[in-house]
C-alpha positions as CSV (number, residue, x, y, z in Angstrom):
1,M,-17.6,36.5,68.3
2,K,-14.1,36.2,67.0
3,A,-11.1,36.5,69.4
4,A,-8.8,39.4,69.0
5,Q,-5.5,38.6,67.5
6,Q,-2.6,39.0,69.8
7,W,1.0,40.1,69.1
8,P,4.1,40.4,71.4
9,C,5.0,44.0,72.5
10,V,8.3,44.9,70.8
11,V,9.3,46.6,74.3
12,C,8.2,44.2,77.0
13,G,7.4,41.0,75.1
14,E,4.0,40.6,76.8
15,P,1.1,39.8,74.5
16,T,-0.9,42.8,73.3
17,D,-4.0,43.1,71.0
18,E,-5.8,46.0,69.0
19,T,-7.5,47.5,72.0
20,N,-4.5,48.1,74.1
21,S,-1.6,48.8,71.7
22,S,-0.5,50.9,68.9
23,I,2.0,50.6,66.0
24,C,5.3,52.5,66.3
25,N,6.0,54.9,63.4
26,G,9.8,54.2,63.8
27,C,10.1,50.5,63.6
28,G,6.5,49.4,62.6
29,Q,6.0,47.0,65.6
30,R,3.3,46.8,68.1
31,F,3.6,48.1,71.7
32,H,1.4,48.8,74.6
33,L,-0.3,52.1,74.7
34,N,-3.3,52.8,77.0
35,Q,-5.4,54.9,74.6
36,R,-8.0,55.8,77.4
37,S,-7.4,57.7,80.7
38,D,-10.4,56.2,82.6
39,R,-9.0,52.6,82.1
40,P,-5.9,51.1,83.7
41,G,-3.3,50.0,81.3
42,K,0.4,49.6,80.4
43,D,2.3,52.1,78.4
44,C,5.5,51.0,76.6
45,G,5.7,54.2,74.3
46,E,4.3,57.6,73.8
47,V,2.0,59.4,71.4
48,W,2.2,63.1,70.4
49,V,1.1,65.6,67.8
50,N,3.3,66.4,65.0
51,E,3.2,70.2,64.8
52,L,4.2,70.2,61.1
53,Y,1.5,67.7,59.8
54,L,-0.9,68.1,62.6
55,A,-1.2,64.4,62.9
56,L,-0.6,61.8,65.8
57,E,2.8,60.1,65.7
58,F,3.4,56.9,67.8
59,G,6.6,55.7,69.2
60,C,7.7,52.8,71.3
61,F,10.2,53.2,74.1
62,N,12.8,51.3,72.0
63,C,12.8,53.8,69.3
64,L,12.5,56.9,71.5
65,R,15.5,55.7,73.4
66,G,17.6,54.7,70.4
67,R,17.7,51.0,71.2
68,T,16.4,49.7,67.8
69,A,18.5,49.0,64.8
70,S,15.8,48.2,62.3
71,P,16.0,49.5,58.8
72,R,12.7,51.3,59.0
73,A,13.6,53.0,62.4
74,E,16.9,54.3,60.7
75,E,14.8,55.5,57.7
76,S,12.5,57.3,60.0
77,R,15.4,58.8,61.9
78,L,17.0,60.1,58.7
79,R,13.7,61.6,57.6
80,R,13.4,63.4,60.8
81,A,16.9,64.7,60.6
82,S,16.3,66.0,57.2
83,R,13.3,68.1,58.3
84,R,15.5,70.1,60.7
85,P,16.2,73.7,59.5
86,R,19.6,74.1,58.5
87,P,21.7,77.2,59.4
88,V,21.7,80.0,56.9
89,R,25.0,80.6,55.3
90,R,25.4,84.2,54.4
91,R,27.6,85.1,51.6
92,Y,29.1,88.7,51.4
93,R,30.6,90.3,48.6
94,R,34.4,90.9,49.0
95,R,35.2,94.5,49.3
96,E,37.8,95.8,47.0
């Protein structure tokens, strides 16, 4: 059996592998994420359901707390900002 490849966690720096980690949608780096509630594990991020696309989104604590300056994280932040509804500007006709 092949040994699982390990990567450093982007948040804490400890080694992580495919079974106890996930990839951040903001920076594209691996972080610890316990995907099962019946096993002990470390969490260095969060997962939630995107209500617009009904899909799971993963975020490391660095991106969620605004500590990263990677270009991919900035692109993700700008994409999220562009999805926010803009206030409606009403134009009224001038009365004469």
